[in-house]
N, C-alpha and C positions, 0 to 999 in steps of 0.2 A: 671667460669673458667678463669684463667689468663694464659698468655704465657710470657715467658722470654727467652732471649738469654743467652746461656752459651758458653764461649770459653774455651776450654782446650788449654792452651798456650804452646809455644814451650818447656818450661822447663818440663811441664807435659809429653809431648811426649818423650823428651830426657831421662827422668827418668823412662819411661815405666810404668806410673801410669794411663793411659787412662781407662783401664778396672776397676780399683778400683774406679775411680771417677764416671764413669757411674753407677757402682753397687750402690754407695751411693745414687745417685739420684733415682734410681729404688727402692731401699730398702725403701726409704722414702715414696714411693707411687706416685712419680711424673711420668708423662707420657712423653716419648721422642717421639716427632712427626716429627722431622726433624733432620738429622745428616749428616755431610760431612766433609771430610778433604780438606784443601786448604792452599795455601800460601797467607798470607796477603801481598799485595803490598804496597809500600809507599803511593800511592794514597788512597787505602782503609784505611790504618792506619790514614791518615790525616782526612778522613771522620769520621771514628769511634771515634777518639780522638780529634775531632775538638775543643773542649773547652780547650785543653792542647797545641795546636800547637805552640803558642807563648811563652810558659813557658820554662824556662831554662832546665828542665829535659826532654823535648820532644824528642830531638835527640836520647838520650839513649833508650827511650821508643820505638820509631820507629825502631831503630836498633834491639832491642830485639824481638818485635812482628813479624818482617819480617825475623828473622834469621832461622826459621825452620817452618814446617807446624803447623797448628792449627786444632783442631776439633771444628766445629761450631755445636751447638745443639739448637733446640727449645724445651723447656720443658713446659709442660702444667699441670695445677693442681689448686686446691683451694689455693688461696693466694701464688701462685708459686713464685712471685717476692720476697716477704718477706722471704719465707721459704728457697729459694736457697741462698739468702744473709746471712741468719742466719746460714745455713749449712757451708758457706765459712768461716765465722769469720772475724776478723779485717783484713784490707788490708795488714798489716805487719804480716808475720808469727811469728815474735818475740813477737807480742802483742796479737796474736789470742789465744783464749781459747782452751786448750786441748779438743778433741772431735769434734772440727770443722775441716774442710778439711785443712785449712791453719795452724791451731794449731797442727795438727797431722803430716803434711807433708812439711811445709815450715819454713824457718828461714831467710826470706828475705822480703823486702818491694816490690821489683820489681819481683823477681822470686817467685811469689805467686800462681802459677799453674793454676788458674782459674779466668776468668772474668765473671761477671753476671750483667745484666742490673740493674740500681738502682731505676727504677720507671717505671710506665706504659708508659709514653711518650718515654723514652729512649728505653724500650723494643720494642715498635712498630718501632721506627727508626732503631734500630740495627738489628732487624729481617729482615727488608727490605733491609739492606745493604748486608746481607749474604745469603738470600734465596729469590727465586722467589716464588710467591704464589703456583704454581703447584709443588713445592718441599716440601711443608708442607702436611703431610699425617695424618690427624686426623682419629682416629678410636676408637671404643669402646672396652674396656677390659671386658672379661667375669667375671673377679674377682672383678670388681668395687663394686658390692653389698656387698662383704665381707671385703672391706677396708674403706668404709664410709657409713653413713646413707643416705637414699634416699633423705632426705630434705637438705643435705649439698651441 
């Protein structure tokens, strides 16, 4: 099982798409094990986007991510990191394939609704930024035997 961080960004909340996004992850069979609404502070933004802080586009990115609340989610499942990123589609909604979240709901590079960790190291680091260990609630679903084979 893998875990990944998903952020429903300010544009997702402003457009009232939170329920639709969560439904897509659940319908795919991913397991939501932590969820909360928060305001990203400038300090948290700098930690989260540390690799971009010195880039010319960073001030706009920080202004955007701190402009309204986000929903932080820890998603768990088989190959969760790859599956979530595949579900999101290309970073730019203009280039994202129809059927993906960004392909269906976004027409912008920055206003692309959802962030997801891009690898195992990033997922571990990002989950730690947004959640304390006691805020993650692993549990078993009774329907698991009906959604994947026992050896998966």
